[in-house]
C-alpha positions as CSV (number, residue, x, y, z in Angstrom):
1,M,81.3,-62.9,19.9
2,G,77.9,-64.5,19.5
3,P,74.5,-63.0,19.9
4,R,73.6,-61.8,23.4
5,R,71.2,-63.8,25.3
6,A,68.5,-62.1,27.2
7,Q,68.7,-62.6,30.9
8,P,65.8,-64.5,32.4
9,R,63.5,-62.4,34.6
10,R,62.9,-63.4,38.0
11,I,59.2,-63.4,38.8
12,E,58.4,-62.8,42.4
13,P,55.0,-63.2,44.1
14,A,53.0,-60.0,44.7
15,H,52.9,-60.4,48.5
16,A,56.7,-60.6,48.9
17,A,58.7,-57.5,49.5
18,P,61.6,-57.0,47.1
19,E,64.1,-56.8,49.9
20,E,63.6,-60.2,51.3
21,P,64.6,-63.2,49.3
22,V,62.1,-65.9,48.8
23,E,63.1,-69.5,49.2
24,R,61.4,-71.6,46.6
25,E,61.6,-74.9,48.3
26,K,60.0,-73.8,51.6
27,E,57.1,-71.9,50.1
28,R,55.1,-72.8,47.0
29,V,53.7,-69.7,45.3
30,S,51.1,-69.7,42.6
31,L,52.2,-67.5,39.7
32,R,49.1,-67.7,37.6
33,F,47.6,-64.5,36.1
34,V,44.6,-63.1,37.8
35,P,42.8,-60.4,35.8
36,P,41.8,-57.2,37.6
37,D,38.2,-56.8,38.5
38,L,36.3,-56.0,35.3
39,P,32.7,-55.2,34.9
40,D,30.6,-58.1,33.8
41,A,31.1,-58.8,30.1
42,P,27.9,-58.6,27.9
43,A,26.3,-61.8,26.9
44,R,27.6,-63.3,23.7
45,E,25.7,-62.0,20.6
46,T,24.2,-64.7,18.4
47,V,25.1,-65.0,14.7
48,A,21.6,-63.9,13.6
49,A,21.8,-60.8,15.8
50,K,25.1,-59.9,14.3
51,R,23.7,-60.2,10.8
52,R,20.7,-58.0,11.7
53,R,23.1,-55.4,13.2
54,R,25.3,-55.4,10.1
55,R,22.4,-55.0,7.7
56,G,21.3,-52.0,9.8
57,G,19.3,-50.2,7.1
58,A,18.4,-46.6,7.4
59,R,18.8,-46.6,11.1
60,H,22.6,-46.7,10.9
61,R,23.0,-44.2,8.0
62,R,24.7,-40.9,8.6
63,D,22.6,-37.8,8.4
64,G,24.2,-36.8,5.1
65,E,22.9,-39.9,3.4
66,R,19.3,-39.6,4.5
67,G,16.9,-39.5,1.6
68,A,19.5,-40.6,-1.0
69,T,17.3,-43.5,-2.2
70,A,14.3,-41.3,-2.7
71,L,16.4,-38.8,-4.7
72,E,17.7,-41.6,-6.9
73,V,14.2,-42.9,-7.6
74,A,13.0,-39.4,-8.3
75,I,15.8,-39.0,-10.9
76,A,15.6,-42.4,-12.4
77,T,11.8,-42.6,-12.9
78,P,11.5,-39.9,-15.6
79,V,14.4,-41.4,-17.4
80,V,12.9,-44.8,-17.5
81,L,9.6,-43.5,-18.6
82,L,11.2,-41.5,-21.4
83,L,13.0,-44.6,-22.6
84,L,9.8,-46.6,-22.6
85,I,7.9,-43.9,-24.6
86,A,10.8,-43.7,-27.1
87,G,10.8,-47.5,-27.5
88,A,7.0,-47.6,-28.1
89,T,7.3,-44.8,-30.6
90,L,10.1,-46.5,-32.5
91,L,8.1,-49.7,-32.5
92,S,5.1,-47.8,-33.9
93,V,7.3,-46.3,-36.7
94,L,8.8,-49.7,-37.6
95,V,5.3,-51.3,-37.8
96,A,4.1,-48.5,-40.0
97,R,7.1,-48.8,-42.3
98,L,6.5,-52.6,-42.7
99,K,2.9,-51.9,-43.6
100,V,3.8,-49.3,-46.2
101,V,6.5,-51.6,-47.8
102,D,4.0,-54.4,-48.1
103,A,1.3,-52.1,-49.5
104,T,3.7,-50.7,-52.1
105,G,4.7,-54.1,-53.3
106,A,1.0,-55.2,-53.6
107,A,0.1,-52.0,-55.4
108,V,3.0,-52.2,-57.9
109,R,2.1,-55.8,-58.8
110,A,-1.5,-55.0,-59.3
111,A,-0.7,-52.0,-61.4
112,A,1.7,-54.0,-63.5
113,R,-0.9,-56.6,-64.2
114,G,-3.6,-54.0,-64.9
115,E,-5.7,-55.2,-61.9
116,Q,-7.6,-53.1,-59.4
117,L,-5.4,-51.8,-56.5
118,P,-5.8,-53.6,-53.1
119,D,-7.1,-51.7,-50.1
120,L,-4.1,-49.9,-48.7
121,G,-5.7,-48.3,-45.7
122,K,-7.6,-45.1,-45.2
123,D,-4.6,-42.8,-44.8
124,A,-2.6,-44.1,-47.8
125,E,-2.0,-41.8,-50.8
126,V,-1.1,-43.8,-53.9
127,V,0.5,-42.3,-57.1
128,I,0.8,-44.6,-60.2
129,V,2.9,-43.5,-63.1
130,H,3.1,-45.5,-66.4
131,D,6.4,-44.8,-68.2
132,G,6.5,-47.0,-71.3
133,D,6.9,-50.6,-70.1
134,L,7.6,-49.5,-66.5
135,V,5.0,-48.9,-63.8
136,R,6.1,-46.7,-60.9
137,V,4.1,-46.7,-57.7
138,T,4.6,-44.3,-54.7
139,V,2.7,-45.0,-51.5
140,R,2.7,-42.4,-48.7
141,Q,1.0,-43.0,-45.4
142,R,0.7,-41.1,-42.1
143,V,2.5,-42.6,-39.1
144,S,-0.1,-43.5,-36.4
145,G,1.8,-43.0,-33.1
146,G,-0.2,-40.6,-31.2
147,P,0.5,-36.9,-30.8
148,L,4.3,-37.3,-31.0
149,L,4.2,-38.5,-34.6
150,A,1.2,-36.6,-35.9
151,G,3.0,-34.8,-38.7
152,F,5.2,-37.6,-39.9
153,F,4.7,-39.7,-43.1
154,I,6.4,-42.8,-44.5
155,E,6.9,-43.0,-48.2
156,E,7.9,-46.0,-50.3
157,K,8.5,-46.3,-54.0
158,A,8.5,-49.4,-56.2
159,T,8.9,-50.1,-59.9
160,A,7.9,-53.0,-62.0
161,M,7.7,-54.0,-65.7
162,A,4.2,-53.8,-67.1
163,E,2.9,-57.3,-68.0
164,P,1.4,-57.7,-71.5
165,S,-2.4,-57.6,-71.2
166,T,-4.3,-60.9,-71.6
167,A,-6.7,-59.2,-74.1
168,A,-3.8,-58.7,-76.6
169,A,-2.9,-62.3,-76.5
170,P,-4.2,-64.4,-79.6
């Protein structure tokens, strides 16, 4: 046995009663679909209007989400400011460190040659130790970074061989 075929349905016009058979040759009946009476459909929405409606903004937010952006900004602003202050402070410390390293190198060269020390700044503390042929220089300077770094110092040490004095040469 093969698959069953569905029996075709017989479509009858709406005005004919089911008891009386309709002869198709005598009467031509239109069988097109007529929708029921519907209210007037709204005018078609333009593409731009759909985009504006989709974007919506705060008008379409639920009540539980109101003020969420303000809260996020209130939380993020202090964090961003803290990171900016930390970055500026770190930059200030790095600049001070570079200055002290340069000053220490200049001081140890001048001390090894027997020359006068260069100006190392108003806050610099310099300690020079002659140990035989070696000259050891320690430079200590306060970090200038405002009230956050008021009690911090940077210290750098350098050692060089003392050069023979030019007066001792024949």
